[in-house]
C-alpha positions as a Python dict, from the first residue, in 0.01 Angstrom:
ca = {
    (1, 'M'): (0, 0, 0),
    (2, 'R'): (111, 355, -71),
    (3, 'P'): (29, 569, 236),
    (4, 'D'): (76, 884, 26),
    (5, 'L'): (-198, 786, -219),
    (6, 'G'): (-572, 747, -182),
    (7, 'D'): (-799, 839, 109),
    (8, 'L'): (-1065, 687, 333),
    (9, 'C'): (-1304, 595, 53),
    (10, 'H'): (-1048, 376, -126),
    (11, 'F'): (-938, 19, -68),
    (12, 'R'): (-685, -54, 204),
    (13, 'S'): (-551, -393, 310),
    (14, 'T'): (-788, -423, 609),
    (15, 'Y'): (-1087, -233, 470),
    (16, 'V'): (-1425, -391, 395),
    (17, 'P'): (-1635, -281, 93),
    (18, 'V'): (-1983, -172, 200),
    (19, 'A'): (-2296, -15, 55),
    (20, 'A'): (-2595, 166, 200),
    (21, 'I'): (-2931, 293, 76),
    (22, 'T'): (-3079, 611, 224),
    (23, 'D'): (-3366, 849, 162),
    (24, 'L'): (-3306, 1202, 31),
    (25, 'N'): (-3240, 1325, 386),
    (26, 'G'): (-2960, 1075, 448),
    (27, 'N'): (-3157, 842, 677),
    (28, 'I'): (-3019, 489, 639),
    (29, 'I'): (-3289, 246, 520),
    (30, 'F'): (-3075, -55, 417),
    (31, 'S'): (-2709, -133, 483),
    (32, 'N'): (-2481, -426, 559),
    (33, 'E'): (-2653, -485, 894),
    (34, 'Q'): (-2841, -814, 915),
    (35, 'K'): (-2994, -754, 1260),
    (36, 'D'): (-3114, -454, 1455),
    (37, 'L'): (-3013, -366, 1811),
    (38, 'N'): (-3275, -606, 1946),
    (39, 'G'): (-3145, -896, 1742),
    (40, 'N'): (-3431, -895, 1493),
    (41, 'A'): (-3352, -980, 1131),
    (42, 'K'): (-3327, -695, 879),
    (43, 'W'): (-3311, -665, 503),
    (44, 'S'): (-2944, -610, 419),
    (45, 'V'): (-2770, -505, 98),
    (46, 'S'): (-2601, -805, -64),
    (47, 'G'): (-2550, -668, -413),
    (48, 'I'): (-2558, -344, -611),
    (49, 'R'): (-2509, -257, -976),
    (50, 'I'): (-2498, 110, -1076),
    (51, 'M'): (-2446, 247, -1426),
    (52, 'T'): (-2379, 622, -1447),
    (53, 'T'): (-2374, 797, -1782),
    (54, 'R'): (-2417, 1144, -1933),
    (55, 'F'): (-2521, 1039, -2281),
    (56, 'W'): (-2869, 1200, -2296),
    (57, 'S'): (-3010, 914, -2094),
    (58, 'A'): (-3087, 803, -1741),
    (59, 'A'): (-2840, 639, -1507),
    (60, 'S'): (-2972, 315, -1358),
    (61, 'A'): (-2921, 108, -1045),
    (62, 'Y'): (-3015, -238, -925),
    (63, 'A'): (-3000, -343, -560),
    (64, 'I'): (-3041, -690, -408),
    (65, 'L'): (-3160, -728, -48),
    (66, 'T'): (-3142, -1050, 153),
    (67, 'T'): (-3227, -1157, 506),
    (68, 'E'): (-3110, -1427, 747),
    (69, 'A'): (-3294, -1753, 816),
    (70, 'L'): (-3661, -1694, 884),
    (71, 'S'): (-3670, -1855, 1229),
    (72, 'Q'): (-3745, -1511, 1375),
    (73, 'G'): (-4000, -1421, 1111),
    (74, 'L'): (-3970, -1230, 787),
    (75, 'P'): (-3873, -865, 843),
    (76, 'E'): (-4115, -599, 721),
    (77, 'Y'): (-4023, -428, 396),
    (78, 'P'): (-4047, -45, 435),
    (79, 'T'): (-4280, 25, 142),
    (80, 'N'): (-4340, 384, 252),
    (81, 'A'): (-3968, 460, 235),
    (82, 'A'): (-3856, 235, -52),
    (83, 'G'): (-4167, 163, -258),
    (84, 'I'): (-4219, 248, -624),
    (85, 'E'): (-4167, 613, -725),
    (86, 'R'): (-3981, 678, -397),
    (87, 'E'): (-3647, 853, -433),
    (88, 'L'): (-3341, 681, -287),
    (89, 'C'): (-2967, 742, -262),
    (90, 'L'): (-2704, 468, -297),
    (91, 'W'): (-2373, 505, -114),
    (92, 'Q'): (-2053, 301, -149),
    (93, 'G'): (-1717, 295, 24),
    (94, 'Y'): (-1493, 107, 264),
    (95, 'L'): (-1488, 49, 641),
    (96, 'P'): (-1180, -47, 845),
    (97, 'A'): (-1367, -353, 977),
    (98, 'L'): (-1702, -527, 939),
    (99, 'R'): (-1925, -309, 1155),
    (100, 'P'): (-2256, -124, 1117),
    (101, 'I'): (-2258, 187, 898),
    (102, 'V'): (-2326, 502, 1099),
    (103, 'P'): (-2436, 845, 968),
    (104, 'Q'): (-2085, 982, 1023),
    (105, 'D'): (-1955, 741, 757),
    (106, 'L'): (-2172, 898, 488),
    (107, 'G'): (-1973, 1159, 299),
    (108, 'S'): (-1639, 1048, 445),
    (109, 'R'): (-1589, 673, 413),
    (110, 'L'): (-1890, 627, 185),
    (111, 'I'): (-1967, 846, -117),
    (112, 'R'): (-2307, 897, -271),
    (113, 'R'): (-2301, 719, -609),
    (114, 'F'): (-2661, 740, -720),
    (115, 'V'): (-2977, 945, -672),
    (116, 'G'): (-3282, 795, -836),
    (117, 'V'): (-3643, 686, -839),
    (118, 'V'): (-3768, 332, -777),
    (119, 'D'): (-3921, 172, -1087),
    (120, 'V'): (-3969, -187, -967),
    (121, 'V'): (-3971, -371, -633),
    (122, 'K'): (-3964, -747, -682),
    (123, 'A'): (-3974, -1018, -414),
    (124, 'V'): (-3826, -1356, -513),
    (125, 'G'): (-3838, -1677, -310),
    (126, 'S'): (-3866, -2056, -324),
    (127, 'A'): (-4013, -2328, -108),
    (128, 'T'): (-3669, -2454, -5),
    (129, 'G'): (-3474, -2129, 12),
    (130, 'G'): (-3498, -1779, 148),
    (131, 'Y'): (-3621, -1454, 3),
    (132, 'T'): (-3451, -1178, -190),
    (133, 'I'): (-3592, -839, -281),
    (134, 'N'): (-3474, -668, -597),
    (135, 'I'): (-3504, -290, -636),
    (136, 'Q'): (-3472, -141, -984),
    (137, 'M'): (-3415, 235, -1018),
    (138, 'R'): (-3342, 511, -1270),
    (139, 'D'): (-3225, 862, -1196),
    (140, 'R'): (-3440, 1173, -1237),
    (141, 'M'): (-3382, 1182, -1611),
    (142, 'K'): (-3658, 919, -1624),
    (143, 'W'): (-3903, 1204, -1565),
    (144, 'L'): (-3804, 1336, -1909),
    (145, 'M'): (-3816, 992, -2075),
    (146, 'D'): (-4149, 845, -1964),
    (147, 'T'): (-4375, 1118, -2100),
    (148, 'V'): (-4444, 1337, -2404),
    (149, 'V'): (-4497, 1712, -2440),
    (150, 'T'): (-4653, 1947, -2692),
    (151, 'Y'): (-4518, 2301, -2699),
    (152, 'N'): (-4521, 2582, -2954),
    (153, 'P'): (-4290, 2872, -2856),
    (154, 'T'): (-4442, 3078, -3136),
    (155, 'T'): (-4771, 3105, -2945),
    (156, 'D'): (-4610, 3146, -2601),
    (157, 'K'): (-4654, 3513, -2517),
    (158, 'G'): (-4391, 3488, -2247),
    (159, 'V'): (-4099, 3406, -2479),
    (160, 'G'): (-4149, 3650, -2767),
    (161, 'S'): (-4021, 3618, -3123),
    (162, 'N'): (-3660, 3551, -3016),
    (163, 'P'): (-3688, 3312, -2719),
    (164, 'L'): (-3381, 3226, -2518),
    (165, 'R'): (-3276, 2866, -2563),
    (166, 'S'): (-3255, 2824, -2187),
    (167, 'N'): (-3621, 2927, -2154),
    (168, 'I'): (-3730, 2664, -2405),
    (169, 'I'): (-3512, 2397, -2240),
    (170, 'L'): (-3656, 2471, -1897),
    (171, 'E'): (-4012, 2492, -2033),
    (172, 'V'): (-3980, 2152, -2202),
    (173, 'A'): (-3846, 1993, -1882),
    (174, 'Q'): (-4112, 2150, -1661),
    (175, 'R'): (-4394, 2052, -1895),
    (176, 'G'): (-4257, 1698, -1894),
    (177, 'I'): (-4336, 1664, -1522),
    (178, 'G'): (-4661, 1864, -1527),
    (179, 'Q'): (-4517, 2195, -1410),
    (180, 'V'): (-4695, 2417, -1662),
    (181, 'E'): (-4767, 2736, -1473),
    (182, 'G'): (-4495, 2919, -1670),
    (183, 'E'): (-4304, 3050, -1370),
    (184, 'Q'): (-3936, 2976, -1313),
    (185, 'Q'): (-3992, 2920, -940),
    (186, 'G'): (-4346, 2787, -976),
    (187, 'S'): (-4518, 2554, -733),
    (188, 'G'): (-4517, 2257, -967),
    (189, 'C'): (-4809, 2031, -1041),
    (190, 'A'): (-5087, 2095, -791),
    (191, 'V'): (-5156, 1722, -766),
    (192, 'C'): (-4818, 1552, -809),
    (193, 'G'): (-4604, 1810, -631),
    (194, 'K'): (-4274, 1775, -821),
    (195, 'K'): (-4101, 2072, -979),
    (196, 'I'): (-3778, 2154, -1161),
    (197, 'L'): (-3614, 2476, -1044),
    (198, 'W'): (-3421, 2743, -1229),
    (199, 'D'): (-3072, 2800, -1089),
    (200, 'Q'): (-2959, 3154, -1167),
    (201, 'N'): (-2624, 3089, -996),
    (202, 'Y'): (-2536, 2830, -1261),
    (203, 'L'): (-2674, 2975, -1583),
    (204, 'Y'): (-2503, 3101, -1894),
    (205, 'D'): (-2725, 3189, -2186),
    (206, 'L'): (-2555, 3373, -2471),
    (207, 'G'): (-2884, 3520, -2583),
    (208, 'D'): (-2960, 3651, -2236),
    (209, 'K'): (-2638, 3854, -2227),
    (210, 'G'): (-2737, 4072, -2517),
    (211, 'K'): (-3114, 4108, -2479),
    (212, 'G'): (-3120, 4188, -2851),
    (213, 'S'): (-3018, 4084, -3199),
    (214, 'S'): (-2643, 4098, -3123),
    (215, 'P'): (-2568, 3923, -2792),
    (216, 'N'): (-2258, 4030, -2603),
    (217, 'I'): (-1989, 3763, -2617),
    (218, 'S'): (-1715, 3952, -2431),
    (219, 'S'): (-1760, 3740, -2118),
    (220, 'V'): (-1817, 3392, -2262),
    (221, 'P'): (-1659, 3153, -2008),
    (222, 'P'): (-1445, 2855, -2114),
    (223, 'A'): (-1603, 2521, -2192),
    (224, 'N'): (-1491, 2371, -1860),
    (225, 'L'): (-1693, 2620, -1653),
    (226, 'W'): (-1855, 2339, -1453),
    (227, 'Y'): (-1524, 2159, -1389),
    (228, 'Q'): (-1327, 2453, -1248),
    (229, 'P'): (-1233, 2447, -876),
    (230, 'G'): (-1553, 2482, -680),
    (231, 'G'): (-1765, 2405, -986),
    (232, 'P'): (-2062, 2175, -938),
    (233, 'L'): (-1922, 1894, -1158),
    (234, 'A'): (-1560, 1889, -1040),
    (235, 'A'): (-1491, 1540, -905),
    (236, 'S'): (-1281, 1696, -630),
    (237, 'T'): (-1603, 1848, -491),
    (238, 'R'): (-1704, 1580, -244),
    (239, 'T'): (-2054, 1508, -123),
    (240, 'Q'): (-2056, 1666, 223),
    (241, 'S'): (-2427, 1725, 278),
    (242, 'L'): (-2636, 1422, 364),
    (243, 'K'): (-2941, 1576, 199),
    (244, 'V'): (-3048, 1594, -164),
    (245, 'N'): (-3305, 1849, -280),
    (246, 'K'): (-3651, 1703, -330),
    (247, 'N'): (-3691, 1934, -629),
    (248, 'P'): (-3378, 1941, -848),
    (249, 'Y'): (-3224, 2249, -1003),
    (250, 'F'): (-3177, 2256, -1379),
    (251, 'R'): (-2838, 2416, -1447),
    (252, 'I'): (-2824, 2529, -1809),
    (253, 'Y'): (-2534, 2649, -2024),
    (254, 'T'): (-2629, 2751, -2378),
    (255, 'T'): (-2404, 2930, -2625),
    (256, 'R'): (-2621, 2985, -2931),
    (257, 'A'): (-2807, 3306, -3004),
    (258, 'P'): (-3183, 3315, -2929),
    (259, 'I'): (-3398, 3099, -3154),
    (260, 'N'): (-3530, 3315, -3437),
    (261, 'L'): (-3906, 3265, -3474),
    (262, 'Q'): (-3945, 3550, -3718),
    (263, 'Q'): (-3960, 3530, -4098),
    (264, 'G'): (-4189, 3227, -4095),
    (265, 'T'): (-3960, 2996, -3897),
    (266, 'N'): (-4156, 2712, -3735),
    (267, 'F'): (-4043, 2551, -3411),
    (268, 'L'): (-4329, 2327, -3304),
    (269, 'I'): (-4285, 2046, -3053),
    (270, 'S'): (-4571, 1797, -3081),
    (271, 'Q'): (-4605, 1475, -2885),
    (272, 'Q'): (-4232, 1430, -2838),
    (273, 'I'): (-4031, 1282, -2553),
    (274, 'P'): (-3864, 1569, -2360),
    (275, 'V'): (-3518, 1411, -2355),
    (276, 'D'): (-3529, 1376, -2735),
    (277, 'I'): (-3612, 1746, -2765),
    (278, 'L'): (-3321, 1836, -2539),
    (279, 'K'): (-3091, 1616, -2746),
    (280, 'F'): (-3210, 1792, -3063),
    (281, 'L'): (-3133, 2132, -2909),
    (282, 'A'): (-2798, 2009, -2776),
    (283, 'M'): (-2693, 1907, -3127),
    (284, 'Q'): (-2746, 2269, -3233),
    (285, 'E'): (-2502, 2414, -2979),
    (286, 'V'): (-2156, 2536, -3073),
    (287, 'Y'): (-1996, 2261, -2861),
    (288, 'P'): (-2091, 1897, -2799),
    (289, 'T'): (-2339, 1927, -2513),
    (290, 'E'): (-2442, 1673, -2250),
    (291, 'V'): (-2782, 1648, -2080),
    (292, 'F'): (-2785, 1444, -1759),
    (293, 'Q'): (-2846, 1423, -1386),
    (294, 'D'): (-2538, 1439, -1168),
    (295, 'S'): (-2511, 1123, -960),
    (296, 'R'): (-2396, 1309, -649),
    (297, 'D'): (-2627, 1609, -602),
    (298, 'G'): (-2933, 1498, -800),
    (299, 'N'): (-2946, 1818, -1007),
    (300, 'L'): (-2999, 1827, -1384),
    (301, 'Y'): (-2745, 1971, -1626),
    (302, 'Y'): (-2736, 2095, -1984),
    (303, 'A'): (-2370, 2182, -2035),
    (304, 'P'): (-2084, 2164, -2288),
    (305, 'R'): (-1887, 1843, -2288),
    (306, 'A'): (-1558, 1931, -2121),
    (307, 'N'): (-1287, 1753, -1925),
    (308, 'D'): (-1250, 1728, -1548),
    (309, 'T'): (-872, 1730, -1498),
    (310, 'S'): (-879, 1779, -1121),
    (311, 'G'): (-765, 1422, -1053),
    (312, 'L'): (-450, 1428, -1266),
    (313, 'K'): (-257, 1609, -990),
    (314, 'D'): (-445, 1473, -690),
    (315, 'P'): (-265, 1205, -484),
    (316, 'K'): (-594, 1124, -308),
    (317, 'R'): (-717, 994, -643),
    (318, 'F'): (-389, 826, -744),
    (319, 'Y'): (-313, 1103, -995),
    (320, 'R'): (-573, 920, -1204),
    (321, 'T'): (-293, 707, -1352),
    (322, 'Y'): (-348, 335, -1402),
    (323, 'Y'): (-137, 44, -1526),
    (324, 'F'): (-221, -279, -1703),
    (325, 'R'): (7, -578, -1636),
    (326, 'D'): (321, -368, -1619),
    (327, 'Y'): (448, -39, -1480),
    (328, 'P'): (769, 165, -1507),
    (329, 'Q'): (1025, 159, -1230),
    (330, 'T'): (1039, 539, -1225),
    (331, 'Y'): (769, 773, -1344),
    (332, 'D'): (727, 1121, -1200),
    (333, 'I'): (365, 1238, -1205),
    (334, 'G'): (213, 1518, -1006),
    (335, 'G'): (542, 1579, -831),
    (336, 'G'): (566, 1231, -679),
    (337, 'N'): (735, 905, -772),
    (338, 'A'): (470, 658, -887),
    (339, 'A'): (680, 343, -858),
    (340, 'P'): (577, 110, -717),
    (341, 'P'): (212, 194, -781),
    (342, 'D'): (-68, 147, -531),
    (343, 'P'): (-286, -166, -580),
    (344, 'N'): (-575, 66, -664),
    (345, 'Q'): (-379, 174, -975),
    (346, 'L'): (-339, -180, -1112),
    (347, 'L'): (-619, -263, -1353),
    (348, 'I'): (-796, -597, -1324),
    (349, 'A'): (-889, -596, -1694),
    (350, 'F'): (-846, -365, -1991),
    (351, 'S'): (-960, -354, -2353),
    (352, 'E'): (-907, -93, -2624),
    (353, 'E'): (-1054, -66, -2970),
    (354, 'Q'): (-1028, 155, -3275),
    (355, 'S'): (-1319, 147, -3517),
    (356, 'S'): (-1472, 333, -3809),
    (357, 'L'): (-1827, 224, -3721),
    (358, 'G'): (-2050, 529, -3710),
    (359, 'L'): (-1782, 751, -3863),
    (360, 'K'): (-1905, 1038, -4084),
    (361, 'T'): (-1674, 1230, -4317),
    (362, 'N'): (-1902, 1489, -4479),
    (363, 'F'): (-2123, 1734, -4291),
    (364, 'W'): (-2385, 1946, -4462),
    (365, 'V'): (-2587, 2207, -4271),
    (366, 'H'): (-2885, 2323, -4474),
    (367, 'K'): (-3082, 2644, -4426),
    (368, 'N'): (-3418, 2736, -4576),
    (369, 'A'): (-3450, 3110, -4633),
    (370, 'P'): (-3819, 3202, -4604),
    (371, 'T'): (-3948, 3485, -4820),
    (372, 'A'): (-4131, 3789, -4691),
    (373, 'Q'): (-4458, 3611, -4770),
    (374, 'G'): (-4364, 3320, -4545),
    (375, 'A'): (-4294, 3071, -4822),
    (376, 'S'): (-3966, 2882, -4861),
    (377, 'G'): (-3733, 3060, -5099),
    (378, 'D'): (-3362, 3048, -5181),
    (379, 'E'): (-3131, 2807, -4998),
    (380, 'W'): (-2772, 2807, -4888),
    (381, 'S'): (-2570, 2547, -4706),
    (382, 'I'): (-2241, 2491, -4527),
    (383, 'H'): (-2016, 2196, -4602),
    (384, 'L'): (-1735, 2047, -4398),
    (385, 'R'): (-1530, 1747, -4505),
    (386, 'V'): (-1326, 1578, -4232),
    (387, 'K'): (-1050, 1327, -4295),
    (388, 'P'): (-963, 1123, -3983),
    (389, 'K'): (-593, 1055, -3934),
    (390, 'I'): (-661, 682, -3931),
    (391, 'L'): (-760, 711, -4300),
    (392, 'E'): (-445, 889, -4418),
    (393, 'G'): (-328, 719, -4738),
    (394, 'V'): (-647, 513, -4757),
    (395, 'D'): (-910, 530, -5031),
    (396, 'Y'): (-1250, 539, -4864),
    (397, 'A'): (-1614, 604, -4943),
    (398, 'C'): (-1765, 932, -4826),
    (399, 'K'): (-2010, 906, -4537),
    (400, 'F'): (-2265, 1186, -4534),
    (401, 'T'): (-2477, 1340, -4263),
    (402, 'R'): (-2715, 1628, -4325),
    (403, 'I'): (-2846, 1869, -4065),
    (404, 'F'): (-3158, 2078, -4118),
    (405, 'D'): (-3181, 2368, -3873),
    (406, 'D'): (-3442, 2635, -3946),
    (407, 'T'): (-3323, 2843, -3649),
    (408, 'I'): (-2993, 2925, -3824),
    (409, 'T'): (-2973, 3280, -3958),
    (410, 'T'): (-2610, 3320, -4069),
    (411, 'A'): (-2336, 3124, -4243),
    (412, 'E'): (-2111, 3158, -3937),
    (413, 'E'): (-2382, 3007, -3720),
    (414, 'A'): (-2415, 2715, -3961),
    (415, 'A'): (-2038, 2665, -3955),
    (416, 'V'): (-2023, 2606, -3580),
    (417, 'V'): (-2317, 2365, -3602),
    (418, 'A'): (-2128, 2168, -3870),
    (419, 'L'): (-1812, 2163, -3660),
    (420, 'N'): (-2010, 2053, -3353),
    (421, 'A'): (-2149, 1756, -3549),
    (422, 'A'): (-1802, 1675, -3683),
    (423, 'R'): (-1658, 1668, -3331),
    (424, 'I'): (-1915, 1403, -3239),
    (425, 'M'): (-1925, 1192, -3556),
    (426, 'G'): (-1623, 1297, -3763),
    (427, 'K'): (-1353, 1082, -3608),
    (428, 'E'): (-1286, 715, -3570),
    (429, 'V'): (-1416, 551, -3257),
    (430, 'R'): (-1137, 526, -3001),
    (431, 'A'): (-1281, 352, -2700),
    (432, 'A'): (-1162, 147, -2406),
    (433, 'T'): (-1295, -34, -2102),
    (434, 'A'): (-1103, -67, -1775),
    (435, 'V'): (-1190, -264, -1462),
    (436, 'M'): (-1035, -160, -1131),
    (437, 'L'): (-1082, -214, -759),
    (438, 'G'): (-1401, -50, -634),
    (439, 'D'): (-1359, 328, -645),
    (440, 'P'): (-1661, 542, -549),
    (441, 'S'): (-1481, 868, -627),
    (442, 'I'): (-1454, 830, -1004),
    (443, 'T'): (-1724, 1001, -1210),
    (444, 'P'): (-1810, 1060, -1578),
    (445, 'G'): (-1618, 1352, -1723),
    (446, 'E'): (-1291, 1279, -1545),
    (447, 'V'): (-970, 1240, -1744),
    (448, 'I'): (-741, 947, -1665),
    (449, 'Q'): (-421, 804, -1810),
    (450, 'I'): (-376, 432, -1880),
    (451, 'L'): (-40, 274, -1958),
    (452, 'G'): (15, -80, -2085),
    (453, 'S'): (-215, -110, -2386),
    (454, 'P'): (-71, -363, -2635),
    (455, 'I'): (-173, -150, -2937),
    (456, 'Q'): (8, 164, -2820),
    (457, 'P'): (371, 229, -2925),
    (458, 'G'): (596, 119, -2641),
    (459, 'R'): (274, 20, -2461),
    (460, 'G'): (232, 389, -2382),
    (461, 'F'): (527, 412, -2143),
    (462, 'T'): (763, 579, -2391),
    (463, 'N'): (559, 897, -2431),
    (464, 'A'): (366, 895, -2103),
    (465, 'L'): (487, 1233, -1980),
    (466, 'Q'): (474, 1384, -2326),
    (467, 'D'): (111, 1274, -2359),
    (468, 'R'): (25, 1451, -2033),
    (469, 'Q'): (195, 1772, -2139),
    (470, 'Q'): (34, 1764, -2482),
    (471, 'F'): (-304, 1698, -2326),
    (472, 'E'): (-271, 2005, -2102),
    (473, 'Q'): (-197, 2223, -2406),
    (474, 'F'): (-483, 2079, -2608),
    (475, 'D'): (-728, 2099, -2318),
    (476, 'K'): (-664, 2471, -2265),
    (477, 'A'): (-722, 2543, -2634),
    (478, 'Y'): (-1029, 2317, -2633),
    (479, 'N'): (-1186, 2518, -2351),
    (480, 'D'): (-1085, 2859, -2484),
    (481, 'N'): (-1221, 2784, -2832),
    (482, 'L'): (-1575, 2799, -2697),
    (483, 'K'): (-1548, 3177, -2695),
    (484, 'V'): (-1423, 3180, -3055),
    (485, 'Y'): (-1703, 2953, -3174),
    (486, 'A'): (-1962, 3158, -2985),
    (487, 'E'): (-1836, 3475, -3151),
    (488, 'Q'): (-1885, 3319, -3493),
    (489, 'A'): (-2226, 3183, -3397),
    (490, 'I'): (-2371, 3527, -3314),
    (491, 'K'): (-2240, 3725, -3612),
    (492, 'N'): (-2534, 3911, -3763),
    (493, 'A'): (-2761, 3729, -3517),
    (494, 'G'): (-3129, 3802, -3563),
    (495, 'A'): (-3122, 3861, -3937),
    (496, 'S'): (-3059, 3624, -4225),
    (497, 'A'): (-2727, 3718, -4384),
    (498, 'P'): (-2661, 3647, -4752),
    (499, 'A'): (-2425, 3358, -4822),
    (500, 'I'): (-2134, 3423, -5057),
    (501, 'Q'): (-2069, 3123, -5281),
    (502, 'G'): (-1718, 2980, -5243),
    (503, 'A'): (-1634, 3170, -4923),
    (504, 'E'): (-1508, 2987, -4615),
    (505, 'V'): (-1546, 3014, -4240),
    (506, 'T'): (-1227, 2917, -4056),
    (507, 'L'): (-1243, 2790, -3698),
    (508, 'P'): (-950, 2680, -3477),
    (509, 'I'): (-912, 2322, -3353),
    (510, 'H'): (-764, 2229, -3016),
    (511, 'D'): (-441, 2085, -3162),
    (512, 'G'): (-351, 2411, -3337),
    (513, 'S'): (-495, 2323, -3678),
    (514, 'S'): (-803, 2484, -3834),
    (515, 'A'): (-1132, 2371, -3983),
    (516, 'R'): (-1219, 2533, -4316),
    (517, 'I'): (-1593, 2516, -4366),
    (518, 'K'): (-1706, 2598, -4719),
    (519, 'I'): (-2013, 2803, -4801),
    (520, 'D'): (-2209, 2638, -5079),
    (521, 'G'): (-2400, 2823, -5348),
    (522, 'K'): (-2775, 2830, -5376),
    (523, 'S'): (-2801, 2571, -5650),
    (524, 'Q'): (-2941, 2237, -5539),
    (525, 'E'): (-2751, 2052, -5813),
    (526, 'N'): (-2413, 2160, -5673),
    (527, 'Q'): (-2459, 2053, -5313),
    (528, 'D'): (-2313, 1703, -5327),
    (529, 'R'): (-2036, 1801, -5570),
    (530, 'L'): (-1911, 2085, -5352),
    (531, 'I'): (-1897, 1864, -5045),
    (532, 'C'): (-1613, 1664, -5197),
    (533, 'E'): (-1400, 1953, -5317),
    (534, 'A'): (-1050, 1913, -5177),
    (535, 'S'): (-1043, 2279, -5072),
    (536, 'S'): (-1311, 2216, -4809),
    (537, 'Q'): (-1127, 1929, -4640),
    (538, 'T'): (-1005, 1946, -4280),
    (539, 'N'): (-789, 1683, -4115),
    (540, 'A'): (-919, 1553, -3785),
    (541, 'A'): (-727, 1677, -3482),
    (542, 'S'): (-466, 1463, -3307),
    (543, 'E'): (-503, 1339, -2950),
    (544, 'P'): (-261, 1191, -2692),
    (545, 'P'): (-322, 813, -2715),
    (546, 'T'): (-282, 730, -2344),
    (547, 'M'): (-526, 996, -2219),
    (548, 'W'): (-893, 904, -2181),
    (549, 'R'): (-1218, 1064, -2068),
    (550, 'V'): (-1459, 863, -1852),
    (551, 'E'): (-1787, 833, -2041),
    (552, 'A'): (-1971, 592, -1811),
    (553, 'V'): (-1910, 414, -1480),
    (554, 'I'): (-2047, 74, -1376),
    (555, 'E'): (-2024, -27, -1010),
    (556, 'K'): (-2055, -400, -938),
    (557, 'F'): (-2085, -491, -569),
    (558, 'N'): (-2159, -840, -438),
    (559, 'I'): (-2076, -964, -89),
    (560, 'S'): (-2084, -1331, -197),
    (561, 'G'): (-1905, -1299, -530),
    (562, 'K'): (-1609, -1096, -653),
    (563, 'G'): (-1649, -820, -399),
    (564, 'W'): (-1656, -477, -556),
    (565, 'T'): (-1519, -365, -891),
    (566, 'T'): (-1555, -41, -1084),
    (567, 'E'): (-1575, -61, -1463),
    (568, 'V'): (-1522, 257, -1664),
    (569, 'A'): (-1611, 313, -2030),
    (570, 'L'): (-1356, 546, -2188),
    (571, 'V'): (-1344, 763, -2499),
    (572, 'S'): (-1103, 1021, -2638),
    (573, 'P'): (-1108, 1350, -2441),
    (574, 'F'): (-1171, 1586, -2735),
}
């Protein structure tokens, strides 16, 4: 063991992995205890599986409860506290010995890993064996997945002809749960009682800064706003409060100009699932944007995809450096010698893949230009051709994707939408999966380094430090570019600007290169031909091969099986 690495919530040679289930106020409902103080049998946690993701979906959890022999009678299941549609919190961590979990352990030795709503409670038994109770849960994103909404901003007197994107996002979410009174701090549904709150402390809406046709972009923050020290999504921000708000805040970060509903533009939402609407709006932002519930505080987020680098220099989180089957004898990271590594840094399993499945190489953003009479008139479009580095020297077939966005008013705005799509779909899939000892502190969005992959040159050890340094340079540019893209997105905002055939919009990429996005003419017959002009091609940006971003986390806990492991799904950081 390395005494200089890790903290109380990580594995130590004498520590016991444990889990607990509480209500939103932190009251322990189920834990590892099998009997109460009077010796009566209790339902205890024997297994947990949690999957946390930020991919426009709900995180999920599955808990297994068991009880001792039934000689003392079957313990009562607390339906009022843990029945369907009740909200629960799942905690995981380590204790120095097998003992009951006390409230003081929550937030120190145990970390909250999940906040969610019970979907299913299932009792299973047999004539010759005991009983188990299975609890199936999803996080609060389920509220935006199990319903449909109809909403027409054009007829909403409260939003006007240029509604802020944040207003529409909040309105869609509130309508999804029945909160339709149109007030940001409204009372929610009079019958059901739930509401989603507006959080002015964590709001950045580019349209709101200008209050007009030309929003002010002088104070656009970097893309990693949420991950800065003290930010709500920084993994270094530990769960200290035992309580979770009954009504979550929706923290929204939009960087496109207000949606233009003038000149005949139609933006009607009819019988659609709210999370699909939010995904549609997120794809229109100037940066890849995630919509999710944070697993620690229970709040909802609509924010640019950025990197949490707080763990790379944190000894309490092992500098977020991990090894597979081998490790260097000397390797200076974060100011400390990492050899020999701590057992928590040695991966149990690792896989890495490179794939062209889902890869797109040609991006076309199409704009209808309505006439003064409201009919559809002339057209213009933006084209971006991306050539991934993995295809250098390879003949390949073009792979097209076309984006229709009637809210676009300028060529510059279309350019950032094209680049946003290219950042999501315009590169080969570089993915990995790593399995480590149970670690409740790791969350989606964190950046980690893994050494030992058999398909990396020198297994990654040769350029380990260089990869870190290069990542730091790229990450700064990646975050700062949000301001540049936002500036382009709001040029001539509020009025349709004429497109000049053959002109280009140039946008910087995080590795120092640039994307040249060609403005097409207005002739339909030229659209496909112009896409493949060599002058509109941009090479995909390079990335350090040993650096990864955590995309999803799966916790597997079983007292009778393999103990507790944490599996992380990894993708490239940029």
